[in-house]
Backbone as numpy.savetxt, mean C-alpha at the origin, in Angstrom:
# Nx Ny Nz CAx CAy CAz Cx Cy Cz
5.62 -3.26 -0.05 4.78 -2.07 -0.05 5.66 -0.83 -0.05
5.20 0.22 -0.72 5.97 1.45 -0.84 5.51 2.47 0.21
6.49 3.10 0.87 6.24 4.08 1.92 6.89 5.40 1.53
6.19 6.51 1.79 6.73 7.84 1.54 6.93 8.56 2.87
8.14 9.07 3.09 8.45 9.88 4.27 8.58 11.33 3.83
7.69 12.19 4.33 7.78 13.63 4.06 8.30 14.26 5.34
9.61 14.29 5.48 10.26 14.68 6.72 11.56 15.42 6.40
11.97 16.33 7.30 13.27 16.97 7.11 14.16 16.87 8.35
13.84 15.92 9.23 14.71 15.61 10.37 15.70 14.54 9.90
16.87 14.94 9.46 17.74 14.03 8.71 18.16 12.79 9.50
18.58 12.95 10.75 19.03 11.79 11.53 17.86 10.85 11.80
16.69 11.41 12.13 15.51 10.59 12.39 15.07 9.87 11.12
15.09 10.59 10.00 14.68 10.00 8.73 15.57 8.82 8.38
16.88 8.98 8.56 17.81 7.91 8.24 17.53 6.66 9.06
17.30 6.84 10.36 17.03 5.70 11.24 15.72 5.02 10.87
14.68 5.84 10.62 13.38 5.29 10.28 13.44 4.56 8.94
14.09 5.14 7.96 14.22 4.51 6.64 14.92 3.15 6.76
16.00 3.11 7.53 16.74 1.85 7.69 15.88 0.78 8.35
15.11 1.18 9.35 14.26 0.19 10.04 13.14 -0.31 9.12
12.55 0.59 8.36 11.48 0.19 7.44 12.01 -0.75 6.36
13.21 -0.47 5.87 13.78 -1.32 4.84 14.14 -2.70 5.38
14.40 -2.79 6.68 14.64 -4.11 7.28 13.39 -4.98 7.21
12.21 -4.32 7.17 10.94 -5.04 7.06 10.49 -5.14 5.60
11.42 -4.86 4.67 11.20 -5.04 3.23 10.21 -4.05 2.64
10.07 -2.86 3.26 9.32 -1.78 2.64 10.22 -1.05 1.65
9.64 -0.54 0.56 10.36 0.34 -0.35 10.07 1.77 0.10
11.12 2.53 0.40 10.96 3.83 1.04 11.43 4.95 0.11
10.56 5.94 -0.11 10.92 7.16 -0.83 10.95 8.32 0.15
11.76 9.33 -0.14 11.93 10.47 0.75 11.55 11.76 0.05
10.93 12.67 0.82 10.66 14.04 0.34 10.89 14.98 1.51
11.51 16.13 1.25 11.81 17.08 2.31 10.84 18.25 2.34
9.86 18.26 1.45 8.86 19.33 1.43 7.52 18.75 1.00
6.46 19.47 1.31 5.12 19.04 0.90 5.01 19.04 -0.62
5.63 20.04 -1.25 5.60 20.12 -2.71 6.23 18.88 -3.34
7.42 18.50 -2.83 8.08 17.31 -3.36 7.28 16.04 -3.05
6.66 16.02 -1.86 5.84 14.87 -1.49 4.65 14.70 -2.41
3.99 15.81 -2.72 2.82 15.74 -3.61 3.24 15.29 -5.00
4.40 15.75 -5.45 4.90 15.34 -6.76 5.07 13.81 -6.82
5.68 13.24 -5.76 5.89 11.79 -5.72 4.56 11.04 -5.64
3.61 11.58 -4.87 2.31 10.92 -4.72 1.57 10.88 -6.06
1.75 11.93 -6.86 1.12 11.96 -8.19 1.78 10.96 -9.15
3.04 10.61 -8.86 3.78 9.70 -9.74 3.63 8.24 -9.33
3.44 7.98 -8.01 3.43 6.62 -7.50 2.29 6.41 -6.52
2.04 5.12 -6.23 1.01 4.75 -5.27 1.68 4.27 -3.98
1.27 4.84 -2.85 1.89 4.52 -1.57 0.88 3.85 -0.63
1.35 2.82 0.07 0.52 2.18 1.08 0.51 2.97 2.38
1.60 3.72 2.63 1.74 4.48 3.88 2.51 5.76 3.60
2.03 6.86 4.21 2.72 8.14 4.13 2.91 8.66 5.56
4.15 9.01 5.90 4.46 9.59 7.21 4.97 11.00 6.97
4.34 11.99 7.60 4.71 13.39 7.35 4.77 14.15 8.67
5.63 15.17 8.71 5.82 15.97 9.93 5.16 17.33 9.77
4.47 17.75 10.83 3.71 18.99 10.80 4.60 20.24 10.80
5.90 20.10 11.02 6.74 21.29 11.06 7.15 21.78 9.67
6.70 21.10 8.64 6.97 21.56 7.28 6.11 22.79 7.01
6.75 23.91 6.74 6.02 25.18 6.66 5.47 25.47 5.27
6.08 24.88 4.24 5.66 25.16 2.87 4.46 24.29 2.51
3.29 24.94 2.35 2.09 24.19 2.05 1.38 23.72 3.32
0.27 23.02 3.14 -0.54 22.57 4.26 -0.66 21.05 4.26
-0.20 20.43 5.35 -0.35 18.98 5.46 -1.81 18.58 5.56
-2.62 19.42 6.21 -4.04 19.11 6.35 -4.71 19.05 4.98
-4.37 20.00 4.13 -4.92 19.97 2.77 -4.38 18.78 2.00
-3.09 18.46 2.22 -2.49 17.32 1.53 -3.18 16.02 1.91
-3.45 15.82 3.21 -4.08 14.56 3.63 -5.49 14.45 3.09
-6.21 15.56 3.03 -7.56 15.53 2.45 -7.49 15.14 0.99
-6.54 15.71 0.27 -6.36 15.39 -1.15 -5.97 13.94 -1.34
-5.08 13.42 -0.49 -4.66 12.02 -0.60 -5.85 11.09 -0.45
-6.68 11.34 0.55 -7.80 10.45 0.82 -8.87 10.50 -0.27
-8.96 11.62 -0.99 -9.92 11.69 -2.09 -9.43 10.93 -3.31
-8.11 10.73 -3.40 -7.55 10.02 -4.55 -7.22 8.57 -4.26
-6.95 8.24 -2.97 -6.56 6.86 -2.62 -6.94 6.57 -1.17
-8.15 6.07 -0.98 -8.62 5.78 0.38 -7.80 4.71 1.07
-7.11 3.84 0.28 -6.37 2.74 0.89 -5.04 3.16 1.48
-4.59 4.40 1.20 -3.32 4.88 1.73 -3.47 5.29 3.19
-2.62 4.73 4.06 -2.61 5.12 5.47 -1.69 6.32 5.66
-2.10 7.24 6.54 -1.33 8.46 6.78 -1.06 8.60 8.27
0.21 8.83 8.63 0.59 9.10 10.01 1.23 10.48 10.07
0.69 11.36 10.92 1.25 12.70 11.10 2.09 12.74 12.37
3.23 13.40 12.28 4.09 13.64 13.43 4.09 15.14 13.71
4.30 15.52 14.99 4.31 16.94 15.35 5.41 17.21 16.36
5.95 18.43 16.33 7.01 18.81 17.27 6.48 18.94 18.69
5.22 19.32 18.82 4.63 19.53 20.14 3.17 19.09 20.10
2.72 18.45 21.17 1.33 17.98 21.18 0.37 19.14 21.43
-0.60 19.25 20.56 -1.73 20.16 20.76 -3.00 19.41 20.39
-3.94 19.42 21.30 -5.18 18.69 21.10 -5.88 19.12 19.81
-5.90 20.43 19.56 -6.57 20.95 18.37 -5.92 20.43 17.09
-4.58 20.35 17.12 -3.86 19.88 15.94 -4.14 18.40 15.68
-4.20 17.61 16.74 -4.51 16.19 16.56 -5.91 16.02 15.98
-6.87 16.76 16.48 -8.25 16.67 15.97 -8.30 17.07 14.51
-7.63 18.20 14.17 -7.62 18.66 12.78 -6.96 17.63 11.86
-5.86 17.04 12.33 -5.15 16.05 11.51 -6.02 14.84 11.22
-6.67 14.31 12.26 -7.50 13.11 12.09 -8.72 13.42 11.22
-9.29 14.60 11.40 -10.45 14.97 10.59 -10.09 15.20 9.13
-8.86 15.59 8.87 -8.44 15.87 7.50 -8.12 14.60 6.71
-7.99 13.47 7.44 -7.72 12.21 6.76 -6.59 11.40 7.34
-5.83 11.98 8.28 -4.75 11.20 8.91 -5.34 10.03 9.69
-4.61 8.91 9.71 -5.05 7.72 10.43 -4.45 7.62 11.82
-3.36 8.36 12.05 -2.71 8.33 13.35 -1.93 9.63 13.54
-1.61 9.94 14.80 -0.95 11.21 15.13 -0.03 10.99 16.33
1.24 11.39 16.20 2.20 11.27 17.29 2.95 12.59 17.45
3.22 12.96 18.70 3.98 14.17 18.98 5.33 13.82 19.59
6.32 14.70 19.35 7.65 14.49 19.92 7.62 14.65 21.44
8.53 13.92 22.13 9.57 13.04 21.59 8.98 11.74 21.05
9.44 11.34 19.87 8.90 10.17 19.20 9.86 9.00 19.36
9.37 7.94 19.97 10.15 6.73 20.14 10.02 5.90 18.87
11.15 5.55 18.26 11.13 4.86 16.98 10.43 3.51 17.07
10.61 2.79 18.17 9.97 1.48 18.33 8.45 1.63 18.42
7.99 2.67 19.11 6.55 2.91 19.21 5.97 3.28 17.85
6.70 4.13 17.11 6.24 4.50 15.78 6.13 3.27 14.88
7.13 2.39 14.94 7.09 1.18 14.13 5.93 0.27 14.53
5.62 0.22 15.83 4.47 -0.57 16.29 3.17 0.03 15.75
3.10 1.37 15.72 1.91 2.03 15.15 1.78 1.71 13.67
2.91 1.74 12.97 2.91 1.41 11.54 2.42 -0.02 11.33
2.93 -0.93 12.13 2.51 -2.34 12.03 1.01 -2.47 12.25
0.49 -1.73 13.22 -0.95 -1.79 13.50 -1.76 -1.26 12.33
-1.27 -0.16 11.70 -1.99 0.43 10.58 -2.03 -0.53 9.38
-0.94 -1.28 9.18 -0.81 -2.11 7.99 -1.10 -3.58 8.23
-1.59 -3.91 9.42 -1.80 -5.32 9.76 -2.74 -6.00 8.78
-3.80 -5.33 8.35 -4.74 -5.94 7.42 -4.08 -6.31 6.10
-3.08 -5.49 5.71 -2.40 -5.79 4.45 -1.59 -7.08 4.53
-0.93 -7.27 5.66 0.05 -8.33 5.71 -0.39 -9.64 6.31
-1.46 -9.68 7.12 -1.67 -10.89 7.89 -3.04 -11.55 7.72
-4.08 -10.78 7.53 -5.41 -11.37 7.53 -5.68 -12.21 6.29
-6.34 -13.32 6.50 -6.72 -14.17 5.38 -7.85 -13.53 4.59
-7.84 -13.79 3.30 -8.92 -13.37 2.42 -9.68 -14.62 2.04
-10.97 -14.67 2.34 -11.76 -15.84 2.01 -12.99 -15.41 1.23
-13.10 -15.93 0.02 -14.25 -15.67 -0.84 -14.77 -17.01 -1.31
-15.83 -17.46 -0.66 -16.42 -18.77 -0.96 -15.35 -19.85 -0.85
-14.99 -20.53 -1.95 -14.04 -21.64 -1.89 -12.57 -21.20 -1.94
-12.35 -19.92 -2.21 -10.99 -19.40 -2.38 -10.49 -18.78 -1.08
-9.32 -19.25 -0.61 -8.69 -18.70 0.59 -7.27 -18.27 0.25
-6.96 -17.01 0.56 -5.61 -16.48 0.33 -5.05 -16.04 1.68
-3.86 -16.51 2.02 -3.22 -16.18 3.29 -1.95 -15.38 3.00
-2.04 -14.03 3.00 -0.89 -13.19 2.63 0.35 -13.43 3.47
0.19 -13.56 4.78 1.35 -13.68 5.66 2.14 -14.96 5.37
1.44 -16.05 5.11 2.10 -17.35 4.88 2.33 -17.64 3.40
1.87 -16.73 2.53 1.98 -16.90 1.08 1.40 -18.25 0.65
0.14 -18.47 1.04 -0.54 -19.71 0.69 -1.90 -19.41 0.06
-2.30 -20.28 -0.87 -3.60 -20.17 -1.54 -4.25 -21.54 -1.55
-5.55 -21.56 -1.22 -6.32 -22.80 -1.28 -7.60 -22.55 -2.06
-7.98 -23.53 -2.89 -9.28 -23.48 -3.55 -9.97 -24.81 -3.37
-11.12 -24.77 -2.73 -11.90 -25.99 -2.48 -11.05 -27.06 -1.80
-10.17 -26.61 -0.88 -9.32 -27.52 -0.13 -8.02 -27.89 -0.81
-7.83 -27.48 -2.07 -6.61 -27.80 -2.81 -5.62 -26.64 -2.68
-4.36 -26.96 -2.42 -3.33 -25.93 -2.32 -2.83 -25.56 -3.71
-2.73 -24.25 -3.98 -2.28 -23.76 -5.28 -0.92 -23.10 -5.12
0.03 -23.46 -5.97 1.39 -22.93 -5.89 1.52 -21.67 -6.76
1.31 -20.55 -6.14 1.57 -19.25 -6.79 2.45 -18.48 -5.82
3.64 -18.10 -6.25 4.59 -17.47 -5.35 5.09 -16.14 -5.92
5.88 -15.45 -5.13 6.60 -14.26 -5.58 5.69 -13.12 -6.00
6.06 -12.46 -7.10 5.34 -11.28 -7.55 3.91 -11.61 -7.97
3.71 -12.77 -8.58 2.36 -13.17 -8.99 1.45 -13.28 -7.77
1.97 -13.84 -6.67 1.19 -13.95 -5.45 0.85 -12.56 -4.91
1.84 -11.66 -4.91 1.60 -10.31 -4.40 0.57 -9.56 -5.24
0.60 -9.77 -6.55 -0.40 -9.15 -7.43 -1.79 -9.69 -7.10
-1.89 -11.00 -6.93 -3.19 -11.60 -6.59 -3.72 -11.04 -5.28
-2.86 -10.91 -4.28 -3.28 -10.36 -2.98 -3.77 -8.93 -3.14
-3.01 -8.12 -3.86 -3.40 -6.71 -4.02 -4.73 -6.58 -4.74
-4.92 -7.36 -5.80 -6.19 -7.30 -6.53 -7.34 -7.81 -5.68
-7.10 -8.89 -4.93 -8.16 -9.47 -4.09 -8.56 -8.52 -2.96
-7.58 -7.81 -2.40 -7.89 -6.87 -1.32 -8.67 -5.66 -1.83
-8.58 -5.40 -3.12 -9.31 -4.27 -3.71 -10.25 -4.78 -4.79
-10.91 -5.92 -4.49 -11.75 -6.56 -5.49 -12.88 -5.63 -5.95
-13.20 -5.81 -7.22 -14.19 -5.00 -7.93 -13.70 -3.59 -8.23
-12.44 -3.26 -7.86 -11.83 -2.00 -8.27 -10.89 -2.27 -9.44
-10.77 -1.32 -10.34 -9.84 -1.44 -11.45 -8.48 -0.91 -11.01
-7.46 -1.77 -11.09 -6.11 -1.41 -10.66 -5.22 -1.37 -11.90
-4.58 -0.25 -12.11 -3.74 -0.09 -13.31 -2.43 -0.85 -13.17
-1.78 -1.08 -14.30 -0.45 -1.69 -14.29 0.53 -0.85 -13.49
0.40 0.48 -13.64 1.32 1.39 -12.95 1.19 1.25 -11.44
-0.04 1.11 -10.94 -0.22 0.96 -9.50 0.36 -0.37 -9.03
0.14 -1.43 -9.77 0.71 -2.72 -9.39 2.23 -2.67 -9.36
2.82 -2.02 -10.34 4.28 -1.89 -10.37 4.78 -1.11 -9.16
4.10 -0.01 -8.83 4.53 0.84 -7.72 4.40 0.15 -6.38
3.34 -0.64 -6.22 3.10 -1.31 -4.94 4.04 -2.48 -4.71
4.45 -3.15 -5.77 5.09 -4.45 -5.60 6.58 -4.46 -5.94
6.98 -3.67 -6.92 8.38 -3.67 -7.32 9.15 -2.54 -6.64
10.36 -2.84 -6.21 11.18 -1.85 -5.51 11.57 -0.69 -6.42
11.87 -0.99 -7.68 12.25 0.05 -8.64 11.37 -0.12 -9.89
10.11 0.31 -9.80 9.16 0.05 -10.91 9.58 0.69 -12.23
10.34 1.78 -12.15 10.74 2.45 -13.39 11.72 1.60 -14.20
12.32 0.57 -13.57 13.26 -0.30 -14.26 12.60 -1.58 -14.77
11.28 -1.70 -14.55 10.57 -2.93 -14.92 9.61 -2.62 -16.07
9.56 -3.49 -17.05 8.63 -3.29 -18.15 7.24 -3.80 -17.76
6.18 -3.11 -18.20 4.81 -3.49 -17.81 4.41 -4.92 -18.18
5.12 -5.53 -19.15 4.71 -6.88 -19.54 4.94 -7.91 -18.45
5.73 -7.57 -17.41 5.89 -8.51 -16.29 4.55 -8.70 -15.58
3.70 -7.69 -15.60 2.36 -7.82 -15.02 1.55 -8.83 -15.81
1.61 -8.74 -17.13 0.86 -9.67 -17.98 1.32 -11.11 -17.74
2.63 -11.30 -17.61 3.17 -12.64 -17.35 2.64 -13.18 -16.02
2.64 -12.33 -14.97 2.15 -12.75 -13.66 0.66 -13.06 -13.68
-0.12 -12.21 -14.37 -1.57 -12.44 -14.48 -1.84 -13.77 -15.20
-1.09 -14.03 -16.26 -1.25 -15.30 -16.98 -0.93 -16.49 -16.09
0.08 -16.34 -15.23 0.42 -17.42 -14.31 -0.73 -17.69 -13.34
-1.33 -16.63 -12.82 -2.48 -16.78 -11.92 -3.63 -17.48 -12.64
-3.90 -17.07 -13.86 -5.00 -17.67 -14.62 -4.75 -19.14 -14.94
-3.51 -19.48 -15.22 -3.17 -20.88 -15.49 -3.37 -21.74 -14.25
-2.90 -21.23 -13.11 -2.95 -22.01 -11.87 -4.35 -22.09 -11.27
-5.12 -21.01 -11.38 -6.44 -20.97 -10.75 -7.57 -21.15 -11.76
-7.68 -20.22 -12.70 -8.82 -20.21 -13.61 -8.90 -21.49 -14.45
-7.78 -21.83 -15.11 -7.79 -22.99 -16.01 -7.94 -24.29 -15.24
-7.30 -24.37 -14.06 -7.34 -25.61 -13.28 -8.72 -25.89 -12.72
-9.40 -24.82 -12.24 -10.67 -25.03 -11.52 -11.89 -24.52 -12.28
-11.68 -24.03 -13.50 -12.81 -23.58 -14.30 -13.51 -22.37 -13.72
-12.74 -21.42 -13.20 -13.31 -20.20 -12.62 -12.70 -18.99 -13.31
-13.17 -17.79 -12.95 -12.59 -16.56 -13.47 -12.24 -15.67 -12.29
-10.98 -15.29 -12.19 -10.54 -14.50 -11.04 -10.20 -13.06 -11.39
-9.67 -12.82 -12.60 -9.18 -11.49 -12.93 -9.67 -11.08 -14.31
-10.31 -9.92 -14.37 -10.72 -9.31 -15.63 -9.63 -8.37 -16.14
-9.40 -8.37 -17.44 -8.56 -7.34 -18.05 -9.47 -6.23 -18.57
-9.28 -5.02 -18.08 -10.08 -3.88 -18.51 -9.23 -3.09 -19.51
-9.62 -3.12 -20.73 -8.81 -2.53 -21.82 -8.38 -1.10 -21.51
-7.09 -0.87 -21.62 -6.45 0.45 -21.45 -6.57 1.00 -20.03
-7.08 0.19 -19.09 -7.25 0.71 -17.72 -6.54 -0.15 -16.68
-6.51 -1.47 -16.87 -5.83 -2.30 -15.89 -6.54 -3.61 -15.66
-6.60 -4.03 -14.39 -7.15 -5.34 -14.03 -8.12 -5.21 -12.86
-9.04 -6.15 -12.77 -10.01 -6.17 -11.67 -10.21 -7.61 -11.20
-10.11 -7.81 -9.90 -10.40 -9.12 -9.32 -11.90 -9.32 -9.35
-12.36 -10.39 -9.97 -13.79 -10.53 -10.24 -14.37 -11.87 -9.81
-13.64 -12.66 -9.03 -14.16 -13.97 -8.64 -15.44 -13.79 -7.81
-16.51 -14.41 -8.26 -17.85 -14.30 -7.64 -18.26 -12.84 -7.50
-17.94 -12.06 -8.51 -18.29 -10.64 -8.49 -19.79 -10.48 -8.42
-20.21 -9.56 -7.56 -21.65 -9.28 -7.44 -22.04 -8.20 -8.43
-23.17 -8.42 -9.07 -23.67 -7.43 -10.04 -24.24 -6.23 -9.30
């Protein structure tokens, strides 16, 4: 998963980035709201951490804008000093969590884990299909299906956002560490692998291709 840090505390940013990368997150950095917004327009982020001491632009406006474009993105705001009014404004604007200095890195990481727990651990069960993201396992009607690596991650992302159209660009940004170095046809290869292992084997349909727009998880889709 890709994380964006909009922070200008250099020593803190370095420590946080290193810890996040230990958990296999892909981390991008921005030192201003303007730069952060530019990156958000270019890529899709599962988590954004931003500090309220950035004076250029408004974080409250930024969080509102983020939530109108991507409800699935989690936002954590940090502040130099705790103020009740600021916490209320931050949460109302779209932030999912709020911490004030002094910020303990271990506590922040625990908050991040709590925010992203649904992404990494909970099973997805749709009738006969069970997907276990944490253990990288798939079962259909009691049969174990061998889909691993990027194809598995694509299936999880589509299943978690079923009935939504997800573009190739979003899949690349969420799953590949350096999406700009990967050609979009790797998505097609992974989708074909999923269809061979699931659709062809069990006579079902799991993923729709939406011409010029992307893909949609459609297993037992409701009209």
